[in-house]
Residue, then its C-alpha position, 0 to 999 in steps of 0.5 A: m710052774s717055778t718053785h719060787r712062784v709057788l711058794v708065792a703063790v700058796l703063801s698068798v691063799g686064805v687070807v681071811a680065816g677065823c672070826s670073832a662074834a660082833e655087834e652092828p657095824p657103826s654108822s659109816e658116816s663117822i668113818d674117815i679112812a684118810k685118818i688111818g695115817q694117825v697110826a704112823s705116829t706109833f712107830g718110832p725113829e727106828f721104823q721107816v714109815t710110809e703112807k699111800s693113798s689111792g683108788l681101790d684095786p681088788k686085784a692088788l688084795e686079792n688071794q692068788r689062786p692055788p696052783e696046779g697040783v697043790e693038795f689040801e688036807p682037808a681036801d674040801c678045804a682048797e675051796f676056801a682057799s681060792m674064794q676071792t677076797l673083793p669081786e673084781e667090779l668093786k669100786g672104792n678108796m684105799s689109804a695105807v701105812i707101811a711100816e718096816g723096822e726091827g725085823n718086821r714089815l707091818v702094813a695098815i690098809a683102810l678099805e672103803t668100798s661101794e657096796q658091803v663085802p661079806l667076809n668069808t669064813p672057813s668051815d670048822n674043819c678048815k680052821k687049820f689045814s696044810y697043802v703040799a705042792g711038789g717041794t712046797r708045803g705049808t699051813i694055814e691057820s686061824v689066830p685069835a683077833p683083837q676084839i673091837d666093839g661093834v666090829e667083827t675080826l678076823g686072823v690068819h697065819r700062814v706059813v710055807q716052805a719051799a726048796m730053793n736052790g738046794q736050800v729050804q726057805t720059809g715064809e710067813v705072814y700073819s693077817y687080821i681084818a676089821h670089818l665096819g660095813d662098807y668098810q675094813v681094815i686089814v693088817t699084815a705082818n711079816p719078817l723082813v729078809v735080810p741077806d746073812k741075817p736070821t728072820e725076826p719073829v713077827d710081833t704078833g702084839r703090835a700088829e693086833k695093836l695096830l689093828t685096833d689103833a687103825v680102826a679107832a683112827i678111822r672112826s675118830 
């Protein structure tokens, strides 16, 4: 497997990590995933914003399985990293808002599923773990997620470094999830890669607010 494919695969594992206590999810009758489009107005003219809607494709949202040769520390965190995000047979719909600007790419996705999907949460010793595969190494750690009334929220930060073309390249992404029974909201944020320019830090405050705004929008 090429170093580039290892970089992509390892960065994709462990979408959900860490959790916050929550009350019972609100009635699904009050939720409309199409209303996530309301968050587009929170981005100024410096952002390029795109809206998309489609049927649910679990494969498009799944965590890629760790490539062969990856060693995890602690070793038992490999099982958590390999967990499937959504069952392949799951049906439903999804709507998304994608915003690129100020050196960041932020994506907010609202999912409506045919049945409730339990959240995979790590054991205490896997709230931060590392991995190595040849010239690739990185960490996956839980991060604070916004507290939202009646909603279970999760957050994770993934960083991977890989030797490519004689240079060490770094990728990172923050992911936040809000679980509302048969519905979920997922927000991801990562730096935009612009040739010959340093990457900007991820605006985690904006990403967290985007999760809160997206949940409020689909519940309005």
